[in-house]
Structures are given as structure tokens and as C-alpha cells.
KELOMI-312151 format. One record per residue: residue number from 1; residue in one letter; y negated, x, z negated of N, C-alpha, C in turn. Coordinates in nm, 4 decimals, decimal comma, m for minus. Layout:
KELOMI-312151
REC   lumvex   drenke         ny         nx         nz        cay        cax        caz         cy         cx         cz
REC      NUM        A          Y          X          Z          Y          X          Z          Y          X          Z
...
//
This chain:
KELOMI-312151
REC   lumvex   drenke         ny         nx         nz        cay        cax        caz         cy         cx         cz
REC        1        D     7,7012    19,3982    12,4245     7,6025    19,3609    12,3246     7,6038    19,2115    12,2971
REC        2        G     7,7001    19,1399    12,3561     7,7198    19,0000    12,3237     7,6178    18,9066    12,3838
REC        3        D     7,5528    18,9432    12,4948     7,4527    18,8540    12,5539     7,5127    18,7579    12,6541
REC        4        G     7,6452    18,7525    12,6617     7,7118    18,6629    12,7543     7,7518    18,7325    12,8830
REC        5        L     7,6822    18,8400    12,9192     7,7150    18,9141    13,0400     7,8052    19,0328    13,0090
REC        6        W     7,7951    19,0823    12,8875     7,8729    19,1993    12,8471     7,9594    19,1623    12,7288
REC        7        P     8,0825    19,2126    12,7234     8,1715    19,1774    12,6131     8,1195    19,2281    12,4797
REC        8        K     8,1486    19,1510    12,3750     8,1045    19,1910    12,2413     8,1731    19,3200    12,1996
REC        9        N     8,2992    19,3340    12,2392     8,3730    19,4558    12,2059     8,3822    19,5436    12,3300
REC       10        T     8,2806    19,6258    12,3509     8,2799    19,7110    12,4697     8,3869    19,8193    12,4617
REC       11        E     8,4366    19,8471    12,3409     8,5400    19,9505    12,3279     8,6642    19,9168    12,4097
REC       12        M     8,6993    19,7885    12,4135     8,8169    19,7481    12,4913     8,7933    19,7720    12,6406
REC       13        L     8,6727    19,7395    12,6877     8,6392    19,7603    12,8276     8,6383    19,9096    12,8619
REC       14        L     8,5779    19,9893    12,7757     8,5727    20,1335    12,7992     8,7133    20,1929    12,8036
REC       15        H     8,7986    20,1477    12,7127     8,9371    20,1968    12,7096     9,0101    20,1593    12,8386
REC       16        A     8,9880    20,0367    12,8861     9,0543    19,9902    13,0085     9,0093    20,0717    13,1293
REC       17        I     8,8799    20,1010    13,1364     8,8281    20,1813    13,2484     8,8875    20,3214    13,2437
REC       18        R     8,8916    20,3793    13,1238     8,9487    20,5142    13,1077     9,0937    20,5170    13,1525
REC       19        Q     9,1718    20,4189    13,1095     9,3138    20,4142    13,1451     9,3325    20,3981    13,2954
REC       20        E     9,2489    20,3164    13,3578     9,2579    20,2957    13,5028     9,2320    20,4268    13,5771
REC       21        C     9,1319    20,5004    13,5328     9,0998    20,6296    13,5953     9,2161    20,7275    13,5827
REC       22        L     9,2746    20,7336    13,4648     9,3837    20,8270    13,4413     9,5087    20,7888    13,5202
REC       23        Q     9,5430    20,6598    13,5186     9,6645    20,6152    13,5868     9,6542    20,6302    13,7385
REC       24        R     9,5350    20,6058    13,7926     9,5178    20,6103    13,9388     9,4600    20,7433    13,9872
REC       25        H     9,4383    20,8345    13,8939     9,3846    20,9672    13,9272     9,2480    20,9591    13,9951
REC       26        F     9,1654    20,8645    13,9506     9,0286    20,8551    14,0019     8,9471    20,9711    13,9448
REC       27        S     8,8562    21,0243    14,0264     8,7725    21,1348    13,9790     8,6448    21,0854    13,9125
REC       28        G     8,6149    20,9566    13,9269     8,4936    20,9029    13,8664     8,4822    20,7533    13,8855
REC       29        V     8,3709    20,7009    13,8382     8,3443    20,5567    13,8429     8,2039    20,5341    13,8974
REC       30        V     8,1922    20,4382    13,9890     8,0612    20,3942    14,0363     8,0263    20,2668    13,9608
REC       31        L     7,9196    20,2705    13,8839     7,8742    20,1543    13,8075     7,7789    20,0753    13,8964
REC       32        D     7,8324    19,9753    13,9661     7,7563    19,8970    14,0633     7,7022    19,7727    13,9931
REC       33        V     7,5900    19,7894    13,9247     7,5329    19,6824    13,8431     7,3823    19,6755    13,8634
REC       34        G     7,3224    19,5715    13,8084     7,1785    19,5535    13,8186     7,1036    19,6251    13,7078
REC       35        P     6,9704    19,6270    13,7183     6,8877    19,6994    13,6210     6,8876    19,6376    13,4815
REC       36        D     6,9412    19,5141    13,4678     6,9454    19,4507    13,3365     7,0670    19,4953    13,2548
REC       37        T     7,1474    19,5841    13,3119     7,2635    19,6353    13,2400     7,2176    19,7151    13,1180
REC       38        P     7,2769    19,6899    13,0014     7,2347    19,7638    12,8817     7,2511    19,9149    12,8982
REC       39        G     7,1442    19,9890    12,8691     7,1503    20,1341    12,8766     7,2537    20,1912    12,7825
REC       40        A     7,2744    20,1246    12,6698     7,3728    20,1726    12,5721     7,5135    20,1694    12,6303
REC       41        F     7,5406    20,0683    12,7155     7,6729    20,0616    12,7788     7,6903    20,1784    12,8745
REC       42        A     7,5878    20,2078    12,9550     7,5943    20,3197    13,0490     7,6183    20,4506    12,9739
REC       43        A     7,5500    20,4682    12,8623     7,5662    20,5900    12,7828     7,7078    20,6006    12,7271
REC       44        S     7,7599    20,4899    12,6762     7,8948    20,4900    12,6197     7,9998    20,5146    12,7274
REC       45        L     7,9794    20,4548    12,8455     8,0744    20,4734    12,9540     8,0760    20,6191    12,9986
REC       46        E     7,9582    20,6804    13,0075     7,9551    20,8209    13,0490     8,0270    20,9102    12,9487
REC       47        K     8,0085    20,8847    12,8195     8,0765    20,9646    12,7167     8,2277    20,9488    12,7278
REC       48        T     8,2724    20,8268    12,7506     8,4151    20,7995    12,7640     8,4737    20,8730    12,8835
REC       49        L     8,4034    20,8670    12,9968     8,4526    20,9311    13,1187     8,4465    21,0835    13,1082
REC       50        S     8,3383    21,1325    13,0509     8,3208    21,2771    13,0370     8,4327    21,3377    12,9520
REC       51        A     8,4754    21,2631    12,8506     8,5801    21,3120    12,7612     8,7138    21,3310    12,8325
REC       52        C     8,7335    21,2599    12,9445     8,8583    21,2764    13,0200     8,8327    21,3403    13,1566
REC       53        G     8,7179    21,4090    13,1687     8,6901    21,4856    13,2892     8,6534    21,4045    13,4111
REC       54        R     8,6005    21,2836    13,3904     8,5599    21,1981    13,5011     8,4080    21,1871    13,5078
REC       55        Q     8,3581    21,1572    13,6282     8,2143    21,1501    13,6516     8,1683    21,0048    13,6619
REC       56        L     8,0463    20,9785    13,6145     7,9871    20,8447    13,6271     7,8720    20,8501    13,7265
REC       57        Y     7,8755    20,7587    13,8240     7,7676    20,7392    13,9205     7,7044    20,6044    13,8882
REC       58        L     7,5725    20,6012    13,8774     7,5077    20,4774    13,8350     7,3671    20,4685    13,8942
REC       59        P     7,3099    20,3456    13,9003     7,1752    20,3308    13,9545     7,0779    20,4214    13,8809
REC       60        Q     6,9830    20,4791    13,9557     6,8940    20,5766    13,8927     6,8103    20,5151    13,7809
REC       61        E     6,7951    20,3821    13,7823     6,7230    20,3158    13,6727     6,7959    20,3329    13,5397
REC       62        L     6,9276    20,3556    13,5469     7,0077    20,3719    13,4253     7,0434    20,5170    13,3956
REC       63        A     7,0196    20,6053    13,4920     7,0638    20,7446    13,4771     7,0003    20,8132    13,3566
REC       64        G     6,8791    20,7728    13,3201     6,8110    20,8331    13,2064     6,8785    20,8068    13,0728
REC       65        H     6,9720    20,7106    13,0701     7,0446    20,6804    12,9466     7,1661    20,7712    12,9293
REC       66        T     7,1925    20,8568    13,0284     7,3114    20,9412    13,0233     7,2729    21,0885    13,0235
REC       67        Q     7,3670    21,1719    12,9810     7,3443    21,3168    12,9796     7,3633    21,3778    13,1174
REC       68        N     7,4694    21,3357    13,1865     7,5041    21,3982    13,3145     7,5426    21,2976    13,4222
REC       69        G     7,5055    21,1718    13,4037     7,5366    21,0715    13,5046     7,4681    21,1037    13,6362
REC       70        I     7,5365    21,0710    13,7474     7,4815    21,0958    13,8811     7,3992    20,9751    13,9233
REC       71        A     7,2710    20,9982    13,9526     7,1790    20,8897    13,9899     7,2015    20,8493    14,1350
REC       72        L     7,2340    20,7230    14,1566     7,2523    20,6694    14,2912     7,1182    20,6221    14,3459
REC       73        V     7,0802    20,6721    14,4637     6,9547    20,6322    14,5265     6,9876    20,5494    14,6500
REC       74        C     6,9444    20,4231    14,6493     6,9703    20,3340    14,7624     6,8850    20,3767    14,8819
REC       75        T     6,9500    20,3918    14,9969     6,8794    20,4380    15,1172     6,8315    20,3229    15,2052
REC       76        A     6,8605    20,1984    15,1684     6,8202    20,0823    15,2486     6,6808    20,0377    15,2053
REC       77        L     6,5788    20,0931    15,2689     6,4399    20,0645    15,2306     6,3733    19,9709    15,3298
REC       78        S     6,2818    19,8887    15,2772     6,2001    19,8035    15,3654     6,0562    19,8525    15,3694
REC       79        G     6,0248    19,9561    15,2929     5,8901    20,0116    15,2923     5,8906    20,1486    15,2276
REC       80        G     5,7817    20,2215    15,2447     5,7712    20,3551    15,1863     5,8371    20,4600    15,2735
REC       81        S     5,8741    20,5712    15,2108     5,9334    20,6836    15,2825     6,0636    20,7237    15,2147
REC       82        L     6,1719    20,7222    15,2890     6,3010    20,7608    15,2329     6,2999    20,9074    15,1912
REC       83        R     6,2422    20,9935    15,2737     6,2380    21,1351    15,2402     6,1659    21,1581    15,1077
REC       84        E     6,0533    21,0890    15,0880     5,9788    21,1034    14,9620     6,0591    21,0503    14,8443
REC       85        L     6,1258    20,9373    14,8640     6,2079    20,8799    14,7568     6,3180    20,9766    14,7144
REC       86        L     6,3858    21,0355    14,8121     6,4930    21,1294    14,7808     6,4389    21,2569    14,7161
REC       87        A     6,3257    21,3054    14,7676     6,2654    21,4265    14,7106     6,2246    21,4036    14,5660
REC       88        E     6,1713    21,2852    14,5359     6,1325    21,2528    14,3975     6,2552    21,2481    14,3071
REC       89        A     6,3646    21,1918    14,3577     6,4875    21,1846    14,2773     6,5416    21,3246    14,2500
REC       90        V     6,5394    21,4109    14,3512     6,5872    21,5486    14,3332     6,4990    21,6233    14,2336
REC       91        Q     6,3677    21,6006    14,2431     6,2761    21,6667    14,1497     6,3027    21,6198    14,0063
REC       92        R     6,3327    21,4920    13,9909     6,3534    21,4373    13,8560     6,4884    21,4758    13,7970
REC       93        W     6,5962    21,4637    13,8785     6,7305    21,4809    13,8240     6,7946    21,6134    13,8606
REC       94        G     6,7446    21,6771    13,9679     6,8142    21,7934    14,0231     6,9124    21,7450    14,1286
REC       95        A     6,9286    21,8208    14,2362     7,0121    21,7761    14,3480     7,1559    21,7469    14,3053
REC       96        G     7,2058    21,8210    14,2073     7,3426    21,8010    14,1615     7,3655    21,6705    14,0885
REC       97        R     7,2559    21,6044    14,0481     7,2692    21,4760    13,9780     7,2180    21,3594    14,0618
REC       98        V     7,2183    21,3767    14,1942     7,1750    21,2686    14,2834     7,2825    21,2456    14,3891
REC       99        A     7,3114    21,1191    14,4170     7,4024    21,0813    14,5252     7,3381    20,9676    14,6042
REC      100        L     7,3742    20,9587    14,7303     7,3193    20,8540    14,8167     7,4019    20,7266    14,8053
REC      101        D     7,3339    20,6146    14,7912     7,3959    20,4825    14,8003     7,3614    20,4311    14,9397
REC      102        L     7,4506    20,4551    15,0353     7,4227    20,4297    15,1767     7,4528    20,2847    15,2135
REC      103        Q     7,3736    20,1950    15,1566     7,3889    20,0544    15,1907     7,3460    20,0334    15,3354
REC      104        R     7,4216    19,9528    15,4065     7,3895    19,9258    15,5470     7,2845    19,8151    15,5541
REC      105        L     7,1689    19,8525    15,6017     7,0556    19,7601    15,6099     7,0701    19,6695    15,7324
REC      106        R     7,0626    19,5382    15,7099     7,0581    19,4386    15,8182     6,9780    19,3218    15,7629
REC      107        M     6,8460    19,3237    15,7836     6,7616    19,2256    15,7169     6,6509    19,1742    15,8074
REC      108        D     6,6267    19,0457    15,7964     6,5246    18,9755    15,8744     6,4104    18,9382    15,7796
REC      109        F     6,2894    18,9863    15,8124     6,1719    18,9598    15,7296     6,0764    18,8665    15,8034
REC      110        P     6,0618    18,7403    15,7575     5,9583    18,6552    15,8160     5,8214    18,7059    15,7715
REC      111        L     5,7296    18,7219    15,8639     5,5982    18,7784    15,8307     5,4938    18,6690    15,8158
REC      112        P     5,4055    18,6811    15,7132     5,4030    18,7881    15,6117     5,5168    18,7732    15,5111
REC      113        C     5,5501    18,8845    15,4443     5,6609    18,8845    15,3483     5,6186    18,9627    15,2245
REC      114        P     5,5296    18,9037    15,1413     5,4744    18,9776    15,0271     5,5793    19,0254    14,9270
REC      115        S     5,6925    18,9551    14,9168     5,7951    18,9949    14,8190     5,8715    19,1189    14,8646
REC      116        G     5,8700    19,1465    14,9952     5,9478    19,2585    15,0469     6,0954    19,2293    15,0579
REC      117        E     6,1346    19,1066    15,0241     6,2755    19,0673    15,0311     6,2977    18,9809    15,1547
REC      118        G     6,3826    19,0288    15,2433     6,4136    18,9533    15,3636     6,5434    18,8757    15,3499
REC      119        I     6,5924    18,8278    15,4648     6,7170    18,7512    15,4706     6,8261    18,8441    15,5223
REC      120        R     6,9340    18,8585    15,4454     7,0441    18,9447    15,4887     7,1142    18,8826    15,6093
REC      121        L     7,1508    18,9684    15,7037     7,2147    18,9217    15,8264     7,3571    18,9747    15,8365
REC      122        S     7,4452    18,8932    15,8933     7,5793    18,9405    15,9254     7,5709    19,0205    16,0557
REC      123        R     7,6767    19,0896    16,0884     7,6797    19,1658    16,2132     7,6558    19,0743    16,3330
REC      124        E     7,7167    18,9555    16,3289     7,7029    18,8599    16,4391     7,5599    18,8063    16,4488
REC      125        E     7,4996    18,7755    16,3341     7,3615    18,7248    16,3342     7,2643    18,8292    16,3881
REC      126        L     7,2859    18,9555    16,3503     7,2011    19,0621    16,4018     7,2145    19,0735    16,5532
REC      127        A     7,3372    19,0696    16,6037     7,3608    19,0820    16,7485     7,2911    18,9707    16,8252
REC      128        I     7,2950    18,8490    16,7719     7,2304    18,7347    16,8390     7,0796    18,7545    16,8442
REC      129        R     7,0204    18,7930    16,7321     6,8750    18,8120    16,7278     6,8294    18,9290    16,8159
REC      130        M     6,9152    19,0293    16,8316     6,8770    19,1508    16,9027     6,8864    19,1361    17,0549
REC      131        Q     6,9563    19,0345    17,1022     6,9773    19,0187    17,2460     6,8448    19,0175    17,3220
REC      132        G     6,8319    19,1096    17,4184     6,7142    19,1146    17,5035     6,5902    19,1730    17,4388
REC      133        R     6,6018    19,2246    17,3173     6,4850    19,2796    17,2471     6,4748    19,4311    17,2673
REC      134        S     6,3545    19,4811    17,2646     6,3319    19,6247    17,2628     6,3473    19,6729    17,1188
REC      135        V     6,4288    19,7761    17,0990     6,4571    19,8273    16,9651     6,3863    19,9613    16,9474
REC      136        F     6,3253    19,9808    16,8292     6,2488    20,1013    16,7987     6,3054    20,1673    16,6734
REC      137        Y     6,2573    20,2891    16,6480     6,3033    20,3643    16,5312     6,1874    20,3881    16,4356
REC      138        A     6,2068    20,3514    16,3072     6,1060    20,3732    16,2029     6,1393    20,5032    16,1307
REC      139        E     6,0615    20,6065    16,1571     6,0895    20,7404    16,1039     6,0910    20,7421    15,9514
REC      140        D     5,9916    20,6812    15,8867     5,9835    20,6849    15,7401     6,1026    20,6171    15,6734
REC      141        L     6,1524    20,5096    15,7354     6,2628    20,4338    15,6763     6,3981    20,4824    15,7253
REC      142        S     6,3986    20,5640    15,8307     6,5215    20,6061    15,8970     6,6070    20,4833    15,9298
REC      143        A     6,5432    20,3860    15,9965     6,6114    20,2623    16,0339     6,5584    20,2151    16,1693
REC      144        R     6,6347    20,1333    16,2354     6,5917    20,0745    16,3625     6,5297    19,9380    16,3335
REC      145        Y     6,4439    19,8948    16,4262     6,3792    19,7646    16,4063     6,3416    19,7017    16,5392
REC      146        F     6,3223    19,5717    16,5340     6,2669    19,4964    16,6462     6,1966    19,3741    16,5892
REC      147        T     6,1175    19,3077    16,6709     6,0488    19,1857    16,6288     6,0837    19,0734    16,7246
REC      148        Y     6,0697    18,9501    16,6745     6,0861    18,8317    16,7599     6,0053    18,7183    16,6977
REC      149        R     5,9835    18,6153    16,7756     5,9105    18,4979    16,7262     6,0009    18,3761    16,7300
REC      150        R     5,9894    18,2940    16,6244     6,0654    18,1687    16,6176     5,9800    18,0660    16,5451
REC      151        G     5,9620    17,9510    16,6056     5,8841    17,8439    16,5426     5,7418    17,8855    16,5112
REC      152        G     5,6828    17,9693    16,5953     5,5452    18,0131    16,5737     5,5299    18,1232    16,4704
REC      153        Q     5,6427    18,1730    16,4153     5,6364    18,2782    16,3134     5,6995    18,4069    16,3658
REC      154        T     5,6353    18,5192    16,3349     5,6887    18,6497    16,3739     5,7903    18,6969    16,2702
REC      155        H     5,9001    18,7530    16,3186     6,0044    18,8084    16,2328     6,0196    18,9566    16,2632
REC      156        F     6,0393    19,0354    16,1578     6,0588    19,1800    16,1669     6,2001    19,2075    16,1177
REC      157        V     6,2838    19,2652    16,2023     6,4239    19,2888    16,1668     6,4491    19,4393    16,1551
REC      158        L     6,4982    19,4806    16,0399     6,5343    19,6201    16,0128     6,6857    19,6309    16,0046
REC      159        F     6,7415    19,7365    16,0646     6,8864    19,7510    16,0552     6,9283    19,8969    16,0692
REC      160        D     7,0478    19,9242    16,0157     7,1114    20,0552    16,0281     7,2216    20,0484    16,1318
REC      161        D     7,2411    20,1598    16,1996     7,3590    20,1793    16,2823     7,4174    20,3154    16,2448
REC      162        A     7,5179    20,3592    16,3186     7,5815    20,4872    16,2850     7,4804    20,6017    16,2882
REC      163        G     7,3898    20,5982    16,3861     7,2915    20,7060    16,3993     7,1953    20,7132    16,2827
REC      164        T     7,1465    20,5985    16,2351     7,0502    20,6010    16,1241     7,1189    20,6405    15,9937
REC      165        L     7,2425    20,5963    15,9740     7,3144    20,6363    15,8527     7,3428    20,7865    15,8540
REC      166        R     7,3763    20,8410    15,9713     7,3970    20,9860    15,9807     7,2674    21,0603    15,9475
REC      167        R     7,1540    21,0087    15,9968     7,0253    21,0734    15,9676     6,9972    21,0722    15,8178
REC      168        K     7,0308    20,9627    15,7521     7,0087    20,9540    15,6076     7,0971    21,0548    15,5333
REC      169        I     7,2201    21,0695    15,5780     7,3094    21,1685    15,5171     7,2522    21,3086    15,5358
REC      170        E     7,2078    21,3383    15,6578     7,1519    21,4708    15,6875     7,0238    21,4964    15,6090
REC      171        M     6,9430    21,3917    15,5891     6,8201    21,4049    15,5103     6,8545    21,4423    15,3662
REC      172        G     6,9559    21,3769    15,3127     6,9998    21,4101    15,1775     7,0537    21,5520    15,1694
REC      173        Q     7,1333    21,5916    15,2678     7,1902    21,7266    15,2684     7,0811    21,8325    15,2730
REC      174        A     6,9747    21,8052    15,3492     6,8643    21,9016    15,3591     6,7956    21,9223    15,2247
REC      175        L     6,8063    21,8227    15,1359     6,7472    21,8316    15,0026     6,8481    21,8792    14,8982
REC      176        G     6,9684    21,9126    14,9423     7,0708    21,9615    14,8503     7,1624    21,8553    14,7944
REC      177        I     7,1480    21,7290    14,8401     7,2340    21,6204    14,7919     7,3668    21,6283    14,8667
REC      178        R     7,4754    21,6381    14,7931     7,6057    21,6613    14,8548     7,7011    21,5421    14,8461
REC      179        E     7,6604    21,4359    14,7787     7,7504    21,3220    14,7637     7,6814    21,1936    14,8058
REC      180        G     7,7631    21,0991    14,8518     7,7106    20,9686    14,8896     7,8236    20,8682    14,9007
REC      181        F     7,7871    20,7418    14,9004     7,8866    20,6350    14,9056     7,8500    20,5348    15,0133
REC      182        V     7,9517    20,4914    15,0869     7,9394    20,3781    15,1775     8,0401    20,2735    15,1322
REC      183        M     8,0159    20,1495    15,1697     8,1034    20,0413    15,1256     8,1844    19,9877    15,2434
REC      184        L     8,3106    19,9581    15,2160     8,3944    19,8893    15,3132     8,4100    19,7451    15,2666
REC      185        P     8,4103    19,6483    15,3591     8,4153    19,6639    15,5050     8,2779    19,6781    15,5713
REC      186        E     8,1725    19,6997    15,4949     8,0362    19,7016    15,5473     8,0186    19,7991    15,6641
REC      187        V     8,0862    19,9137    15,6590     8,0684    20,0148    15,7645     8,1988    20,0455    15,8380
REC      188        E     8,2948    19,9551    15,8319     8,4255    19,9855    15,8902     8,4176    20,0137    16,0402
REC      189        D     8,3199    19,9550    16,1087     8,3065    19,9784    16,2526     8,2366    20,1107    16,2834
REC      190        L     8,1863    20,1789    16,1807     8,1102    20,3034    16,2012     8,1784    20,4272    16,1454
REC      191        T     8,2913    20,4096    16,0771     8,3497    20,5224    16,0034     8,3875    20,6384    16,0945
REC      192        G     8,4346    20,6089    16,2157     8,4715    20,7168    16,3072     8,3566    20,8093    16,3344
REC      193        F     8,2399    20,7533    16,3613     8,1207    20,8356    16,3907     8,0674    20,9011    16,2644
REC      194        L     8,0645    20,8262    16,1543     8,0043    20,8801    16,0311     8,0792    21,0012    15,9792
REC      195        F     8,2114    20,9982    15,9863     8,2900    21,1023    15,9208     8,3509    21,2051    16,0156
REC      196        T     8,3505    21,1765    16,1463     8,4056    21,2734    16,2404     8,3081    21,3075    16,3514
REC      197        G     8,1995    21,2294    16,3635     8,1052    21,2493    16,4723     8,1523    21,1870    16,6023
REC      198        K     8,2665    21,1161    16,5958     8,3211    21,0500    16,7156     8,3263    20,9016    16,6901
REC      199        G     8,3185    20,8246    16,7971     8,3317    20,6820    16,7746     8,2686    20,5977    16,8778
//
């Protein structure tokens, strides 16, 4: 639409994506974008992919702009209930049009944290903060957590491991959701357990 973020001639971009899918035998495309993405682009991309038998997966905020796009639901929550979020998505789109976006949660929240946005942690940073701490499980979030104090301030740390990601997958399966995505290298140390139950 020419706003500087999207090309003025989206037809060229759509054609390039279509050709890439055909040449590499991809079965679909994951549209990993923010909510400011033009809905018209999502609709056009889905039509292009559908015409060549490919599927579009996109954030659920954009799924309403498409006929059959698969709504991606992020499972990395800092509040609320994951089960309720997934159930609402299934009720709205149908289980066949929902997939899990299994982002690996590793976040430090200085309290109070009214924005709900914490500080992302690397694997090494999480390990350092976790040393000697008691770790608990948050049922609603399907995530592990611990607290610590630094400089007189309390910090709340939420994180995923192989067990919590497996629980999220199983929660989705119980609701009829059959597809999900993980990112590499984000979960490379967990793939053995996630996909084979060993690791």
C-alpha cells in the first residue's frame, strides 16, 4: 500500500512468494508479521497461495481478512489462561483453522509491571537467574516461574522448558488443534523431547 513498510507493487512480492513455494515444494507460508500489517495484503497472499494449493498461516489478528487462513495463537502468555485463549480461538475459527505458535517463553518481569511486557532472557541469562531458586509451575499459563530480588525490587521470571511446551501441545490437541510451529534455534536443545519424547 506504499506506506514505506510494504511495496507499492505487491503483485511482484506475491509472485515471488508463489514461485518460491512451487520451486521448493513448500506446503504453505507462515506470515510472521505484526498487527499493523495491511489486511488487504494478507487477503491477497491467501488468494495467491490458495490458487496453487498452498496454505497460509498468519496471526489471528489478521485471520479475519482471509477465507481459509490458519490463525496462529501464541502460547507464550504472561497473564490469563492459555486453555481459555485456545478454546476461544477454536470457537471462533474452528479447530481446523487454528495452529499453535509455540514461542519459547523466557522473560523477566520487574514488579510491578503494568505493561505486562518483561525483559527477554537468553538461555544463559535464565540459567544465571535461576541458580539456587525454587521453581514452580503456573497451571493457567502452562509455564514455570520463580522470583528473586535485586536492588530492592522483586522480579518474576516466567519460562518454558520441554515439559511446558509438551503440555501446551497436548492442550491444543485436546481441543482438536493438530498443527503448531516452533522456531529454530530457539528450541534446538529441546527437539529430541518435543518430537520423540526422548532427550
